[in-house]
All heavy atoms as an XYZ file, in Angstrom:
783
protein
N      48.422    174.844    269.467
C      48.100    174.357    270.791
C      46.732    174.940    271.108
O      46.260    175.849    270.495
C      49.079    174.659    271.824
C      50.384    173.840    271.869
S      50.333    172.097    271.811
C      49.730    171.675    273.412
N      46.074    174.355    272.118
C      44.828    174.883    272.546
C      45.056    176.163    273.284
O      46.081    176.377    273.950
C      44.175    173.882    273.545
C      44.889    173.380    274.575
O      46.019    173.793    274.785
N      44.406    172.496    275.409
N      44.071    177.023    273.178
C      44.203    178.516    273.562
C      44.245    178.588    275.147
O      45.093    179.362    275.656
C      43.204    179.319    273.055
C      43.267    180.725    273.282
O      44.483    181.174    272.977
O      42.387    181.481    273.598
N      43.566    177.772    275.910
C      43.659    177.944    277.353
C      44.988    177.503    277.814
O      45.515    178.255    278.816
C      42.570    176.982    277.946
C      41.645    176.758    276.839
C      42.367    176.897    275.459
N      45.702    176.562    277.278
C      46.995    176.139    277.699
C      48.027    177.255    277.413
O      48.765    177.624    278.252
C      47.405    174.847    277.020
C      48.770    174.313    277.528
C      49.017    173.929    278.813
C      49.852    174.375    276.629
C      50.225    173.417    279.162
C      51.080    173.958    276.940
C      51.227    173.514    278.272
N      47.935    177.880    276.202
C      48.790    178.970    275.910
C      48.589    180.078    276.837
O      49.650    180.692    277.271
C      48.497    179.429    274.405
O      48.612    178.218    273.590
C      49.388    180.551    274.026
N      47.432    180.379    277.238
C      47.184    181.601    278.182
C      47.828    181.196    279.581
O      48.336    182.081    280.280
C      45.652    181.823    278.356
C      45.053    182.338    277.110
C      44.774    183.761    277.173
C      43.960    184.170    276.037
N      44.446    185.370    275.415
N      47.770    179.913    280.022
C      48.282    179.586    281.233
C      49.743    179.683    281.200
O      50.398    180.154    282.276
C      47.832    178.150    281.608
C      46.372    177.971    282.040
C      45.984    176.531    282.315
C      44.508    176.455    282.726
N      44.131    175.267    283.091
N      50.497    179.280    280.169
C      51.847    179.425    280.087
C      52.337    180.867    280.009
O      53.161    181.217    280.598
C      52.428    178.654    278.798
C      53.869    178.945    278.601
C      52.057    177.153    278.903
N      51.567    181.696    279.281
C      51.857    183.124    279.321
C      51.606    183.752    280.643
O      52.501    184.616    281.062
C      50.931    183.823    278.252
C      51.171    183.517    276.807
C      50.180    184.201    275.811
O      49.244    184.554    276.304
N      50.649    184.221    274.597
N      50.627    183.349    281.292
C      50.372    183.809    282.712
C      51.491    183.385    283.630
O      51.969    184.224    284.480
C      49.001    183.355    283.196
O      47.923    183.740    282.277
C      48.685    183.929    284.492
N      51.990    182.273    283.513
C      53.117    181.669    284.370
C      54.306    182.513    284.034
O      55.120    182.869    284.968
C      53.269    180.261    284.077
N      54.581    182.835    282.748
C      55.795    183.693    282.400
C      55.652    185.027    283.056
O      56.654    185.538    283.558
C      55.973    183.649    280.953
N      54.524    185.666    282.885
C      54.344    186.922    283.490
C      54.444    186.929    284.996
O      55.090    187.892    285.605
C      52.941    187.570    283.031
C      52.881    187.778    281.588
C      52.551    188.844    283.848
C      51.529    188.107    281.047
N      53.876    185.964    285.608
C      54.146    185.893    287.164
C      55.538    185.655    287.503
O      56.019    186.162    288.549
C      53.176    184.700    287.614
N      56.168    184.959    286.688
C      57.665    184.701    286.863
C      58.465    186.054    286.805
O      59.373    186.165    287.690
N      58.209    186.792    285.823
C      58.865    188.106    285.648
C      58.576    188.925    286.833
O      59.477    189.702    287.340
C      58.512    188.752    284.330
C      59.216    188.167    283.168
C      58.603    187.444    282.171
C      60.580    188.021    282.882
N      59.571    186.934    281.296
C      60.816    187.392    281.638
C      61.755    188.518    283.569
C      62.032    187.142    281.202
C      62.919    188.356    283.082
C      63.123    187.601    281.880
N      57.317    189.013    287.378
C      56.970    189.860    288.471
C      57.712    189.379    289.716
O      58.278    190.195    290.510
C      55.473    189.885    288.701
C      54.828    190.908    287.919
C      54.097    190.672    286.712
C      54.886    192.313    288.079
N      53.620    191.990    286.215
C      54.114    192.896    286.989
C      55.436    193.114    288.996
C      53.920    194.321    286.938
C      55.342    194.549    288.873
C      54.517    195.052    287.826
N      57.849    188.055    289.884
C      58.460    187.508    291.014
C      59.987    187.893    290.923
O      60.549    188.151    292.020
C      58.325    186.030    291.043
O      56.910    185.658    291.065
C      58.940    185.328    292.231
N      60.604    187.756    289.803
C      61.976    188.164    289.683
C      62.241    189.649    289.895
O      63.265    190.119    290.633
C      62.460    187.884    288.210
C      62.925    186.472    287.948
C      63.287    186.360    286.455
C      64.091    186.179    288.807
N      61.200    190.549    289.540
C      61.444    191.928    289.875
C      61.323    192.163    291.400
O      62.094    192.899    291.872
C      60.310    192.624    289.052
C      60.231    194.231    289.379
C      61.442    194.854    288.751
C      59.011    194.733    288.879
N      60.462    191.485    291.980
C      60.277    191.675    293.412
C      61.514    191.159    294.199
O      62.107    191.749    295.095
C      59.025    190.969    293.947
C      57.829    191.683    293.423
C      59.025    190.918    295.612
C      56.424    191.028    293.642
N      62.029    189.975    293.723
C      63.220    189.373    294.318
C      64.370    190.276    294.178
O      65.285    190.467    294.959
C      63.512    187.986    293.830
N      64.577    190.887    292.974
C      65.633    191.790    292.671
C      65.555    192.997    293.521
O      66.672    193.479    294.031
C      65.621    192.230    291.189
C      66.810    193.144    290.884
C      68.064    192.708    290.735
C      66.489    194.534    290.587
C      69.047    193.634    290.372
C      67.529    195.409    290.314
C      68.895    194.864    290.170
N      64.338    193.528    293.742
C      64.186    194.657    294.738
C      64.597    194.283    296.110
O      65.228    195.170    296.763
C      62.815    195.233    294.695
S      62.328    196.005    293.070
N      64.196    193.119    296.497
C      64.673    192.709    297.880
C      66.168    192.516    297.945
O      66.763    192.749    299.093
C      63.987    191.392    298.160
C      62.476    191.465    298.534
C      61.828    190.106    298.768
C      62.130    192.296    299.710
N      66.760    192.005    296.948
C      68.167    191.877    296.839
C      68.909    193.288    296.882
O      69.881    193.426    297.686
C      68.601    191.209    295.510
C      70.009    190.718    295.498
C      70.369    189.660    296.502
C      70.305    190.233    294.114
N      68.277    194.225    296.353
C      68.901    195.575    296.398
C      68.756    196.189    297.774
O      69.708    196.803    298.286
C      68.173    196.485    295.372
C      68.507    196.231    293.921
S      70.241    196.237    293.473
C      70.573    197.997    293.631
N      67.604    195.992    298.431
C      67.425    196.418    299.802
C      68.396    195.781    300.697
O      68.892    196.521    301.607
C      65.955    196.225    300.255
C      65.810    196.407    301.692
C      65.000    197.079    299.434
N      68.619    194.463    300.526
C      69.562    193.793    301.415
C      70.991    194.296    301.115
O      71.681    194.454    302.124
C      69.498    192.324    301.057
C      70.431    191.422    301.732
C      71.863    191.533    301.217
O      72.842    191.580    301.903
N      72.060    191.457    299.921
N      71.340    194.626    299.963
C      72.630    195.200    299.692
C      72.804    196.548    300.301
O      73.888    196.746    300.883
C      72.892    195.307    298.167
C      74.184    195.826    297.822
C      75.420    195.345    297.942
C      74.422    197.045    297.105
N      76.336    196.252    297.507
C      75.738    197.229    296.852
C      73.531    198.018    296.501
C      76.281    198.344    296.245
C      73.966    199.075    295.901
C      75.407    199.291    295.818
N      71.780    197.348    300.259
C      71.838    198.661    300.877
C      72.013    198.546    302.450
O      72.648    199.225    303.123
C      70.686    199.520    300.547
C      70.663    199.986    299.135
C      69.372    200.689    298.741
C      71.754    200.950    298.769
N      71.213    197.548    302.876
C      71.267    197.351    304.469
C      72.745    196.894    304.755
O      73.279    197.214    305.794
C      70.293    196.321    304.856
C      68.835    196.747    304.725
S      68.527    198.266    305.560
C      68.692    197.651    307.331
N      73.302    196.091    303.933
C      74.644    195.587    304.226
C      75.656    196.757    304.174
O      76.513    196.862    305.073
C      75.022    194.502    303.076
C      76.457    194.016    303.365
C      76.749    192.893    304.193
C      77.585    194.541    302.700
C      78.010    192.454    304.343
C      78.819    194.048    302.799
C      79.018    193.014    303.685
O      80.251    192.536    303.936
N      75.484    197.649    303.215
C      76.370    198.776    303.141
C      76.288    199.768    304.429
O      77.101    200.410    304.825
C      76.066    199.575    301.924
C      76.621    198.909    300.574
C      76.224    199.805    299.389
C      78.103    198.686    300.688
N      74.976    199.794    304.993
C      74.663    200.594    306.145
C      75.098    199.967    307.404
O      75.656    200.668    308.400
C      73.203    201.079    306.143
C      72.718    201.933    305.124
C      71.210    202.072    305.270
C      73.386    203.304    305.249
N      74.912    198.616    307.591
C      75.125    198.029    308.829
C      76.541    197.581    309.122
O      77.064    197.777    310.069
C      74.012    196.823    309.000
C      72.641    197.432    309.139
C      74.408    195.984    310.190
C      71.596    196.374    309.107
N      77.084    196.875    308.133
C      78.440    196.130    308.383
C      79.471    197.130    308.601
O      80.289    196.961    309.629
C      78.717    195.242    307.239
C      80.079    194.737    307.418
C      77.766    194.162    307.204
N      79.706    198.306    307.975
C      80.792    199.184    308.395
C      80.637    199.828    309.794
O      81.605    200.056    310.475
C      80.646    200.283    307.370
C      79.871    199.715    306.224
C      78.952    198.798    306.822
N      79.388    199.913    310.251
C      79.178    200.543    311.578
C      79.360    199.517    312.769
O      79.546    199.880    313.805
C      77.791    201.231    311.542
C      77.710    202.463    310.767
C      76.394    203.184    310.917
N      76.474    204.403    310.195
C      75.637    204.578    309.085
N      74.886    203.580    308.639
N      75.764    205.684    308.438
N      79.053    198.299    312.405
C      79.107    197.131    313.355
C      78.371    197.456    314.638
O      78.979    197.470    315.736
C      80.578    196.823    313.650
C      81.358    196.361    312.430
C      82.733    195.910    312.783
O      83.221    196.191    313.808
N      83.432    195.353    311.720
N      77.048    197.638    314.554
C      76.305    197.911    315.741
C      76.235    196.728    316.731
O      76.182    195.619    316.290
C      74.872    198.347    315.218
C      74.806    197.488    313.873
C      76.180    197.484    313.346
N      76.113    197.114    317.948
C      76.016    196.045    319.013
C      74.738    195.274    318.999
O      74.700    194.104    319.321
C      76.300    196.787    320.279
C      76.546    195.784    321.454
C      77.885    195.031    321.224
O      78.791    195.627    320.720
O      77.859    193.822    321.704
N      73.638    195.906    318.599
C      72.359    195.295    318.623
C      72.381    194.189    317.613
O      71.652    193.171    317.838
C      71.222    196.219    318.319
C      71.309    196.996    317.023
C      71.810    198.197    316.892
C      70.738    196.625    315.783
N      71.712    198.550    315.492
C      71.122    197.530    314.866
C      70.166    195.396    315.409
C      70.802    197.425    313.506
C      69.790    195.378    314.025
C      70.159    196.318    313.193
N      73.104    194.257    316.654
C      73.066    193.201    315.588
C      73.826    191.996    316.128
O      73.477    190.809    315.921
C      73.740    193.609    314.220
C      73.567    192.559    313.083
C      72.145    192.459    312.742
C      74.421    193.035    311.954
N      74.884    192.159    316.935
C      75.578    191.144    317.498
C      74.696    190.379    318.580
O      74.771    189.100    318.702
C      76.850    191.558    318.292
C      77.901    192.170    317.308
S      78.619    190.860    316.362
C      79.648    190.157    317.485
N      73.812    191.150    319.226
C      72.865    190.468    320.132
C      71.838    189.675    319.400
O      71.480    188.610    319.938
C      72.119    191.582    320.917
S      73.080    192.506    322.129
N      71.492    190.072    318.203
C      70.573    189.297    317.405
C      71.146    187.972    317.001
O      70.405    186.928    316.767
C      70.050    190.030    316.118
C      69.042    191.197    316.412
C      68.755    191.973    315.108
C      67.808    190.746    317.125
N      72.375    187.941    316.636
C      73.088    186.707    316.145
C      73.381    185.765    317.282
O      73.600    184.611    317.108
C      74.328    187.104    315.358
C      74.025    187.559    314.068
C      73.636    188.732    313.677
C      74.161    186.790    312.887
N      73.462    188.835    312.266
C      73.744    187.691    311.784
C      74.564    185.516    312.509
C      73.844    187.171    310.478
C      74.548    185.077    311.248
C      74.171    185.930    310.159
N      73.511    186.409    318.449
C      73.843    185.469    319.616
C      75.292    185.604    320.134
O      76.187    186.182    319.493
N      75.497    184.954    321.314
C      76.888    185.033    321.809
C      77.771    184.101    321.024
O      77.506    183.144    320.527
C      76.815    184.640    323.215
C      75.996    185.541    324.041
C      76.411    185.442    325.522
O      77.482    184.895    325.970
O      75.556    185.771    326.402
N      78.974    184.580    320.972
C      80.080    183.934    320.364
C      80.226    184.138    318.888
O      81.249    183.601    318.346
N      79.428    184.995    318.331
C      79.562    185.359    316.924
C      80.489    186.445    316.723
O      80.544    187.379    317.672
C      78.133    185.658    316.320
C      77.321    184.524    316.086
C      77.733    183.457    315.249
O      78.483    183.771    314.172
O      77.607    182.328    315.452
N      81.269    186.536    315.717
C      82.094    187.643    315.393
C      81.671    188.297    314.175
O      80.862    187.788    313.302
C      83.566    187.150    315.300
O      83.621    186.279    314.124
C      84.061    186.340    316.481
N      82.178    189.483    313.955
C      81.767    190.251    312.642
C      82.331    189.477    311.477
O      81.681    189.550    310.372
C      82.248    191.746    312.766
C      81.338    192.528    313.478
C      81.481    192.976    314.760
C      80.061    192.867    312.972
N      80.291    193.674    315.053
C      79.463    193.610    313.991
C      79.337    192.771    311.806
C      78.188    194.203    314.007
C      78.119    193.321    311.716
C      77.512    194.014    312.769
N      83.422    188.792    311.651
C      84.028    188.067    310.525
C      82.969    186.958    310.122
O      82.667    186.750    308.983
C      85.408    187.398    310.899
O      85.772    186.615    309.904
N      82.478    186.197    311.129
C      81.525    185.158    310.807
C      80.191    185.636    310.286
O      79.617    185.080    309.352
C      81.310    184.327    312.059
O      80.649    184.955    313.071
N      79.799    186.805    310.775
C      78.515    187.395    310.211
C      78.796    187.789    308.790
O      77.882    187.547    307.920
C      78.146    188.689    311.067
C      77.729    188.116    312.450
C      77.002    189.435    310.366
C      77.380    189.303    313.519
N      79.954    188.434    308.400
C      80.144    188.715    307.125
C      80.146    187.582    306.179
O      79.691    187.585    305.090
C      81.426    189.596    306.869
C      81.405    190.951    307.286
C      82.647    191.679    306.839
N      82.872    192.707    307.821
C      83.724    192.652    308.800
N      84.434    191.547    308.996
N      83.833    193.629    309.770
N      80.797    186.515    306.612
C      80.845    185.267    305.784
C      79.440    184.561    305.683
O      79.163    184.272    304.402
C      81.734    184.242    306.561
O      83.040    184.779    306.673
C      81.920    182.960    305.791
N      78.713    184.527    306.633
C      77.391    184.012    306.385
C      76.551    184.840    305.587
O      75.739    184.311    304.773
C      76.635    183.784    307.929
C      77.446    182.740    308.659
C      75.310    183.513    307.776
C      77.029    182.651    310.158
N      76.519    186.124    305.770
C      75.869    187.036    304.917
C      76.191    186.865    303.433
O      75.373    186.922    302.573
C      76.062    188.493    305.398
C      75.093    189.485    304.934
C      74.277    189.534    303.901
C      74.630    190.592    305.803
N      73.436    190.629    303.841
C      73.586    191.273    304.991
C      74.975    191.117    306.991
C      73.010    192.410    305.441
C      74.277    192.270    307.441
C      73.345    192.907    306.636
N      77.592    186.842    303.185
C      78.114    186.592    301.815
C      77.532    185.361    301.216
O      77.079    185.336    300.141
C      79.613    186.534    301.842
C      80.245    186.197    300.558
C      80.248    187.089    299.401
C      80.629    184.831    300.343
C      80.752    186.622    298.212
C      81.158    184.545    299.101
C      81.211    185.370    298.157
N      77.666    184.210    301.952
C      77.224    182.991    301.346
C      75.670    182.941    301.178
O      75.150    182.374    300.272
C      77.639    181.797    302.205
C      79.089    181.514    301.929
C      80.170    181.735    302.748
C      79.572    181.004    300.740
N      81.356    181.376    302.047
C      81.035    180.889    300.813
C      79.077    180.464    299.482
C      81.832    180.407    299.863
C      79.933    179.985    298.579
C      81.258    179.860    298.767
N      74.941    183.493    302.071
C      73.491    183.631    301.964
C      73.145    184.385    300.707
O      72.252    184.006    299.916
N      73.828    185.497    300.415
C      73.555    186.244    299.205
C      73.989    185.589    297.898
O      73.385    185.639    296.930
C      74.075    187.758    299.292
C      73.500    188.593    300.319
S      71.618    188.725    300.043
C      70.988    187.551    301.261
N      75.119    184.851    297.982
C      75.558    184.044    296.915
C      74.501    182.960    296.476
O      74.219    182.795    295.316
C      76.889    183.434    297.174
N      74.000    182.266    297.523
C      72.962    181.308    297.280
C      71.785    181.976    296.670
O      71.068    181.405    295.695
C      72.680    180.505    298.535
C      71.467    179.571    298.359
C      73.924    179.650    298.899
N      71.263    183.010    297.254
C      70.189    183.674    296.695
C      70.313    184.114    295.159
O      69.425    183.940    294.390
C      69.791    184.979    297.569
C      68.670    185.817    297.088
C      67.381    184.981    297.224
C      68.458    187.055    297.935
N      71.474    184.690    294.972
C      71.771    185.031    293.522
C      71.868    183.908    292.651
O      71.314    184.024    291.537
C      73.025    185.868    293.487
C      73.005    187.284    294.063
C      74.358    187.935    293.936
C      74.256    189.368    294.582
N      75.535    190.020    294.592
N      72.406    182.790    293.073
C      72.349    181.616    292.250
C      70.948    181.163    291.968
O      70.623    180.663    290.838
C      73.206    180.500    292.737
C      74.745    180.775    292.622
C      75.443    179.715    293.411
C      75.168    180.785    291.246
N      70.094    181.144    293.010
C      68.705    180.703    292.864
C      67.976    181.561    291.831
O      67.075    181.152    291.129
N      68.247    183.007    292.002
C      67.579    183.871    291.098
C      68.152    183.756    289.661
O      67.352    183.912    288.702
C      67.901    185.334    291.481
C      67.203    185.765    292.778
C      67.630    187.189    293.181
C      65.686    185.735    292.593
N      69.360    183.316    289.484
C      69.808    183.032    288.123
C      69.157    181.989    287.465
O      68.736    181.909    286.352
C      71.311    182.832    288.205
C      72.112    182.518    286.857
C      72.004    183.792    285.927
C      73.483    182.171    287.106
N      68.918    180.819    288.370
C      68.264    179.641    287.811
C      66.835    179.965    287.485
O      66.191    179.695    286.507
C      68.286    178.637    288.980
C      67.473    177.316    288.536
C      68.088    176.635    287.409
C      67.488    176.295    289.715
N      66.183    180.785    288.319
C      64.853    181.254    288.094
C      64.732    182.054    286.828
O      63.763    181.956    286.062
C      64.355    181.978    289.294
C      62.762    182.283    289.166
S      62.310    183.160    290.695
C      60.708    183.738    290.144
N      65.724    182.982    286.639
C      65.743    183.697    285.404
C      65.713    182.871    284.147
O      65.032    183.179    283.196
C      66.973    184.683    285.400
O      66.902    185.500    286.598
C      66.940    185.577    284.128
N      66.614    181.879    284.101
C      66.638    180.922    283.009
C      65.311    180.203    282.753
O      64.819    180.105    281.608
C      67.706    179.894    283.182
C      69.146    180.446    283.012
C      70.099    180.128    283.836
C      69.408    181.330    281.942
C      71.306    180.592    283.717
C      70.715    181.843    281.872
C      71.760    181.528    282.753
N      64.741    179.867    283.845
C      63.372    179.166    283.782
C      62.289    180.207    283.142
O      61.452    179.795    282.364
C      62.847    178.567    285.008
C      63.796    177.357    285.550
C      61.430    178.212    285.062
C      63.661    176.977    286.897
N      62.339    181.364    283.678
C      61.296    182.357    283.170
C      61.566    182.697    281.760
O      60.677    182.920    280.992
C      61.288    183.553    284.043
C      60.503    184.772    283.522
C      60.759    183.152    285.471
N      62.946    182.753    281.384
C      63.125    183.077    279.957
C      62.567    181.902    279.068
O      62.014    182.197    278.025
C      64.651    183.229    279.704
C      65.074    184.614    280.379
C      65.007    183.207    278.202
C      66.555    184.877    280.342
N      62.795    180.814    279.465
C      62.451    179.594    278.780
C      60.905    179.647    278.680
O      60.330    179.331    277.574
C      62.845    178.309    279.450
C      62.319    177.032    278.869
C      62.659    176.393    277.723
C      61.162    176.288    279.412
N      61.857    175.329    277.501
C      60.905    175.224    278.523
C      60.387    176.433    280.510
C      59.997    174.203    278.762
C      59.420    175.466    280.692
C      59.241    174.478    279.810
N      60.226    179.950    279.828
C      58.698    179.993    279.792
C      58.206    181.080    278.829
O      57.250    180.876    278.122
C      58.226    180.367    281.196
C      57.733    179.265    282.040
C      57.282    179.733    283.416
C      56.662    178.429    281.408
N      58.914    182.191    278.790
C      58.538    183.284    277.823
C      58.658    182.848    276.411
O      57.773    183.110    275.580
C      59.334    184.458    278.156
O      59.298    184.832    279.515
C      58.946    185.716    277.250
N      59.786    182.217    276.096
C      59.998    181.728    274.764
C      58.999    180.774    274.260
O      58.423    180.736    273.295
C      61.488    181.282    274.577
C      62.440    182.419    274.681
C      61.594    180.537    273.168
C      63.889    182.017    274.742
N      58.752    179.821    275.276
C      57.769    178.770    274.995
C      56.490    179.355    274.835
O      55.588    178.965    273.899
C      57.768    177.757    276.209
C      56.919    176.491    275.999
C      56.758    175.917    274.845
C      56.282    175.780    276.855
N      55.958    174.785    274.925
C      55.696    174.640    276.350
C      56.143    175.841    278.333
C      54.963    173.749    277.022
C      55.396    174.930    279.019
C      54.801    173.826    278.360
N      56.019    180.345    275.564
C      54.709    181.037    275.435
C      54.580    181.605    274.120
O      53.405    181.564    273.369
C      54.437    182.009    276.589
N      55.670    182.262    273.643
C      55.606    182.883    272.306
C      55.423    181.875    271.183
O      54.723    182.018    270.205
C      56.735    183.722    272.079
C      56.761    185.005    272.862
C      57.901    185.979    272.522
N      57.809    187.088    273.374
C      58.451    188.227    273.159
N      59.219    188.319    272.067
N      58.297    189.233    274.011
N      56.195    180.800    271.302
C      56.064    179.727    270.280
C      54.831    179.084    270.227
O      54.305    178.687    269.232
C      57.220    178.680    270.552
C      58.684    179.201    270.355
C      58.794    179.602    268.825
C      60.259    180.160    268.655
N      60.560    180.562    267.399
N      54.158    178.877    271.416
C      52.841    178.258    271.510
C      51.877    179.267    270.854
O      50.820    178.858    270.185
C      52.425    178.075    272.938
C      53.020    176.749    273.606
C      52.505    176.701    275.134
C      52.641    175.511    272.919
N      52.046    180.507    271.037
C      51.112    181.510    270.383
C      51.205    181.627    268.793
O      50.247    181.853    268.194
N      52.365    181.207    268.386
C      52.659    181.236    266.958
C      52.054    179.950    266.261
O      51.725    180.000    265.057
C      54.143    181.327    266.576
C      54.656    182.701    266.956
C      56.257    182.690    266.802
O      56.743    181.749    266.443
N      56.775    183.870    266.988
N      51.975    178.817    266.937
C      51.533    177.556    266.521
C      49.985    177.506    266.524
O      49.461    177.320    267.505
C      52.140    176.442    267.172
C      51.600    175.056    266.624
C      53.648    176.407    267.133
N      49.358    177.840    265.314
C      47.861    177.750    265.369
C      47.314    177.236    264.095
O      47.978    177.272    263.090
C      47.235    179.109    265.637
C      47.318    179.483    267.164
C      46.563    180.675    267.452
C      46.738    180.916    268.981
N      45.827    181.757    269.539
């Protein structure tokens, strides 16, 4: 393949890996915040969510939000792996 296209695919793969690393770090920070906040059940968090919310609903929403985020990261991981393999194969074809 042409060299500029190969470089662009490699650059996209590298950017994808960096994005995954940053997203994983944010996921870890969110998990630590969950471990700190939910057992204590602070009143200020209930004020942020609004009236009528319970800790049970907050836990459920938090769980499903993180589940959707993890599924999105899994899909992105597969795409980045595919980009990396494709970039290597393009580099070999000359």
